[in-house]
C-alpha positions as CSV (number, residue, x, y, z in Angstrom):
1,M,0.0,0.0,0.0
2,N,1.5,3.3,-1.1
3,V,0.1,5.6,1.6
4,D,1.7,8.7,0.1
5,D,-0.4,8.3,-3.1
6,L,-3.7,7.7,-1.3
7,V,-6.3,10.4,-1.2
8,A,-7.9,9.1,2.0
9,I,-8.2,6.1,4.3
10,D,-11.8,5.1,5.1
11,V,-11.7,3.3,8.5
12,H,-15.2,2.0,8.5
13,T,-16.6,-0.2,5.7
14,H,-18.7,-3.3,5.8
15,A,-18.4,-6.7,4.1
16,E,-22.1,-7.5,3.7
17,V,-22.1,-10.5,1.5
18,S,-19.9,-13.6,1.2
19,S,-18.7,-15.3,-1.9
20,Q,-21.6,-17.7,-1.5
21,G,-24.1,-14.8,-1.5
22,H,-24.7,-15.1,2.3
23,S,-25.5,-11.9,4.2
24,S,-24.8,-11.4,8.0
25,L,-28.2,-9.5,8.3
26,D,-31.6,-11.1,7.8
27,D,-33.8,-9.6,5.1
28,D,-36.0,-7.6,7.5
29,L,-33.1,-5.9,9.2
30,H,-31.2,-5.4,5.9
31,D,-34.2,-3.8,4.1
32,A,-35.0,-1.6,7.1
33,S,-31.5,-0.3,7.3
34,S,-31.4,0.4,3.6
35,A,-34.6,2.5,4.0
36,Y,-33.2,4.3,7.0
37,F,-30.0,5.3,5.2
38,K,-31.8,5.9,1.9
39,V,-29.3,3.7,0.2
40,E,-28.8,4.3,-3.5
41,G,-27.3,1.8,-5.9
42,K,-26.0,-1.7,-5.0
43,R,-26.3,-2.4,-1.2
44,K,-24.3,-5.7,-1.3
45,P,-21.1,-5.3,-3.2
46,T,-18.8,-8.3,-3.1
47,L,-15.4,-7.9,-1.5
48,E,-13.7,-7.7,-5.0
49,E,-16.2,-5.0,-6.0
50,T,-15.5,-3.0,-2.9
51,A,-11.7,-3.2,-3.6
52,A,-12.3,-2.0,-7.2
53,Y,-14.5,0.8,-5.9
54,Y,-11.9,2.1,-3.6
55,R,-9.1,1.6,-6.1
56,E,-10.9,3.8,-8.6
57,R,-11.0,6.5,-6.0
58,N,-7.4,6.1,-5.0
59,M,-8.5,5.4,-1.4
60,A,-7.8,2.6,1.1
61,A,-10.5,1.0,3.3
62,V,-10.7,-0.8,6.5
63,I,-13.2,-3.6,6.0
64,F,-15.0,-6.0,8.4
65,T,-18.0,-8.2,9.0
66,V,-20.1,-8.2,12.1
67,D,-20.4,-11.4,14.1
68,A,-23.6,-11.3,16.1
69,E,-24.6,-14.9,15.6
70,S,-25.4,-15.6,19.3
71,A,-28.0,-12.7,19.3
72,T,-29.4,-13.0,15.8
73,G,-28.9,-16.6,14.8
74,T,-27.4,-15.5,11.5
75,P,-23.7,-16.3,10.9
76,P,-21.4,-13.5,9.7
77,V,-19.5,-13.2,6.5
78,P,-16.5,-15.3,7.4
79,N,-13.6,-13.3,8.8
80,E,-11.1,-15.5,6.9
81,E,-12.8,-14.6,3.6
82,V,-12.5,-10.9,4.4
83,A,-8.9,-11.2,5.3
84,E,-8.1,-13.3,2.2
85,A,-9.8,-10.7,0.0
86,A,-7.8,-7.9,1.7
87,A,-4.5,-9.8,1.2
88,A,-5.4,-10.2,-2.5
89,N,-6.1,-6.5,-2.7
90,A,-3.5,-5.2,-0.3
91,D,-3.1,-2.0,-2.2
92,V,-6.6,-0.8,-1.0
93,L,-8.1,-3.1,1.7
94,I,-7.1,-3.4,5.3
95,P,-8.6,-6.4,7.2
96,F,-10.4,-6.1,10.5
97,A,-12.4,-9.0,12.0
98,S,-15.4,-9.4,14.2
99,V,-15.7,-12.1,16.9
100,D,-19.0,-12.6,18.8
101,P,-18.0,-11.9,22.4
102,F,-20.3,-14.7,23.5
103,R,-18.1,-17.3,21.8
104,G,-16.0,-17.4,25.0
105,K,-12.7,-19.2,24.9
106,A,-13.3,-20.4,21.3
107,G,-13.7,-16.7,20.3
108,V,-10.5,-15.8,22.0
109,K,-8.6,-18.5,20.2
110,Q,-10.2,-17.4,16.9
111,A,-9.1,-13.8,17.5
112,R,-5.5,-14.7,18.1
113,R,-5.5,-17.0,15.0
114,L,-6.9,-14.3,12.8
115,V,-4.1,-11.9,13.8
116,E,-1.3,-14.4,13.6
117,E,-2.4,-16.3,10.5
118,Y,-4.5,-13.8,8.6
119,G,-2.9,-10.5,9.4
120,V,-6.0,-8.9,10.8
121,K,-5.4,-5.4,12.1
122,G,-8.4,-4.9,14.4
123,F,-11.7,-6.1,15.6
124,K,-15.2,-4.6,15.2
125,F,-17.7,-4.7,18.1
126,H,-21.4,-3.7,17.7
127,P,-22.7,-3.9,21.3
128,S,-26.3,-3.1,20.4
129,I,-26.6,-5.9,17.8
130,Q,-24.3,-8.3,19.8
131,G,-26.3,-7.6,22.9
132,F,-23.6,-6.9,25.5
133,F,-22.2,-4.0,27.6
134,P,-18.6,-3.4,26.5
135,N,-17.5,-3.1,30.2
136,D,-19.0,-6.4,31.2
137,R,-15.9,-8.3,32.5
138,S,-17.6,-11.6,32.1
139,V,-18.2,-11.3,28.3
140,A,-15.4,-9.6,26.3
141,Y,-12.5,-8.9,28.6
142,D,-10.5,-11.9,27.5
143,L,-10.9,-10.7,23.9
144,Y,-9.6,-7.3,24.8
145,E,-6.6,-8.9,26.4
146,V,-5.7,-10.5,23.0
147,I,-6.3,-7.3,21.1
148,E,-4.2,-5.3,23.5
149,E,-1.4,-7.9,23.5
150,T,-1.3,-8.1,19.7
151,G,-1.3,-4.3,19.2
152,T,-4.4,-4.5,17.1
153,I,-7.4,-2.1,17.3
154,A,-10.8,-2.4,19.0
155,L,-13.5,-0.5,17.0
156,F,-16.8,-0.1,18.9
157,H,-20.1,1.0,17.4
158,T,-21.5,3.8,19.5
159,G,-24.8,5.7,19.6
160,Q,-28.0,4.9,17.8
161,T,-27.9,2.4,15.0
162,G,-29.8,2.3,11.7
163,I,-30.0,-1.5,12.1
164,G,-33.5,-2.3,13.3
165,A,-34.7,1.2,12.9
166,G,-38.4,1.1,11.8
167,V,-38.8,-2.6,12.6
168,P,-41.3,-3.3,15.4
169,G,-39.4,-3.2,18.7
170,G,-36.3,-2.2,16.7
171,G,-35.8,-5.8,15.9
172,G,-35.1,-6.4,19.5
173,I,-31.9,-4.3,19.3
174,R,-31.3,-2.2,22.4
175,L,-29.5,1.1,22.1
176,K,-28.3,1.2,25.8
177,Y,-25.4,-1.1,25.1
178,S,-23.7,1.5,22.8
179,N,-23.3,4.4,25.2
180,P,-19.6,5.3,24.8
181,L,-19.2,5.7,28.5
182,H,-19.2,1.9,28.8
183,V,-16.1,2.0,26.6
184,D,-14.4,4.4,29.0
185,D,-14.2,1.5,31.5
186,V,-12.5,-0.6,28.8
187,A,-10.0,2.2,28.1
188,A,-9.2,2.5,31.8
189,D,-8.9,-1.3,32.3
190,F,-6.7,-1.7,29.2
191,P,-4.6,1.4,29.1
192,H,-2.5,0.3,26.1
193,L,-5.5,-0.8,24.0
194,K,-6.1,1.2,20.8
195,I,-9.8,2.1,20.5
196,I,-12.0,3.7,17.9
197,L,-15.4,5.0,18.9
198,A,-17.4,4.7,15.7
199,H,-19.8,7.3,14.5
200,P,-21.1,10.6,15.9
201,S,-22.5,9.0,19.1
202,F,-26.1,10.3,19.1
203,P,-27.5,10.9,21.7
204,W,-24.2,10.6,23.6
205,Q,-21.9,12.9,21.6
206,D,-20.5,14.8,24.6
207,E,-19.8,11.5,26.4
208,A,-17.7,10.3,23.4
209,L,-15.8,13.6,23.2
210,A,-15.1,13.4,26.9
211,V,-13.8,9.8,26.7
212,A,-11.6,10.6,23.6
213,T,-10.1,13.7,25.3
214,H,-9.5,11.9,28.6
215,K,-8.1,8.5,27.4
216,P,-5.0,8.7,25.2
217,G,-5.8,5.5,23.3
218,V,-9.3,6.4,22.3
219,H,-10.1,7.8,18.8
220,I,-13.4,8.8,17.0
221,D,-14.4,7.9,13.5
222,L,-16.9,10.0,11.7
223,S,-18.8,7.3,9.8
224,G,-22.5,6.7,9.4
225,W,-23.5,10.4,9.2
226,S,-23.2,12.9,6.4
227,P,-20.9,15.7,7.8
228,K,-23.6,18.3,7.2
229,Y,-25.4,16.7,10.2
230,F,-22.4,16.7,12.6
231,P,-23.2,18.4,15.9
232,P,-21.2,21.6,16.4
233,Q,-19.3,20.4,19.4
234,L,-17.9,17.5,17.3
235,V,-16.7,19.9,14.6
236,Q,-15.1,22.1,17.3
237,Y,-13.2,19.3,18.9
238,A,-12.2,17.8,15.6
239,N,-10.6,21.2,14.8
240,T,-8.9,21.5,18.1
241,L,-8.4,19.1,21.0
242,L,-9.0,16.0,18.9
243,K,-7.4,17.0,15.7
244,D,-5.0,14.1,15.9
245,K,-7.6,11.5,17.0
246,V,-10.5,12.0,14.6
247,L,-10.8,9.7,11.5
248,F,-12.6,9.6,8.2
249,G,-15.1,6.8,7.9
250,S,-18.0,6.4,5.6
251,D,-20.0,3.3,6.6
252,F,-19.9,2.0,3.0
253,P,-22.0,0.7,1.4
254,V,-24.9,2.3,3.3
255,L,-23.1,5.7,3.0
256,T,-20.6,6.2,0.2
257,P,-17.3,8.0,0.5
258,D,-18.4,10.1,-2.5
259,R,-21.3,11.6,-0.6
260,W,-19.4,11.9,2.7
261,L,-16.4,13.7,1.1
262,A,-18.7,16.1,-0.8
263,D,-20.3,17.2,2.4
264,F,-17.1,17.2,4.3
265,G,-15.7,19.6,1.8
266,K,-18.3,22.1,2.9
267,L,-17.6,21.7,6.6
268,T,-15.6,24.4,8.4
269,I,-12.5,22.4,9.1
270,K,-9.0,24.0,9.3
271,D,-6.8,23.5,6.3
272,E,-4.1,21.9,8.5
273,V,-6.6,19.6,10.1
274,R,-8.3,18.3,7.0
275,P,-5.5,15.9,5.8
276,K,-5.2,14.6,9.4
277,I,-8.8,13.5,9.4
278,L,-8.8,12.1,5.9
279,K,-5.6,10.1,6.0
280,E,-2.8,11.0,8.4
281,N,-4.4,10.0,11.7
282,A,-5.6,6.7,10.4
283,A,-2.2,5.9,8.8
284,R,-0.5,6.5,12.1
285,L,-3.0,4.5,14.1
286,L,-2.9,1.5,11.7
287,G,0.8,1.5,11.7
288,L,1.1,2.4,8.0
289,T,3.5,5.3,8.8
290,K,5.9,6.0,11.6
291,P,4.4,7.6,14.8
């Protein structure tokens, strides 16, 4: 990967379909989220199509599945398949994985194997869909130990989710699990763990900003929202106290980098901060450049 030639690094993209055509969301949740995000075009690009999409734009993308099989009964796109596709498209794709925290010791072994044998650079958690509090010591702490030990990254969905929005009862998905203050405990208990709080954390934006300013290892990605809807305090902190800790993310394919970047261009961001958000902060966090 030639980082110098990249326009941007998107730290938040989803592998939504396997090579066998299997999706990690059932049809009801999938269709409801498409309506929520007003998705235009193809919602389920293959891994190869995603690589080609980012290559055309001279961007790199962190890509992952979401393993919530214990809660949903639906198996994820295989982590190994995501990692193999990233290895075959190493000029543009960076592999993260997702391990259902309720897999217990088997999940811990899986996480270590994915790092050691497949080169996975981080792990995605979606507390609301997976149905756990991130600071529940009995659920995910053994996973965090492996992530911290291997120097990989823990990326947590925070705030409201479009998954389940509009479905009766929200599809059983509970928002309470994704308050970023729960991740503050994780950052305190694992002081060397690299953490990304995904999305503007509505309705807990101030909590996310507080955690990111207080805990050195905590970063924020800006995925899942068009920048024109960013709350003013998020823009203020991105321009100042958190200018080295805020990351471009789109949430592709539900939100495209084209749309995100077009709106970001209209945002009042300092000229010296803009390249940090689009590429430099992510490159440093991912170990693609020297600290």
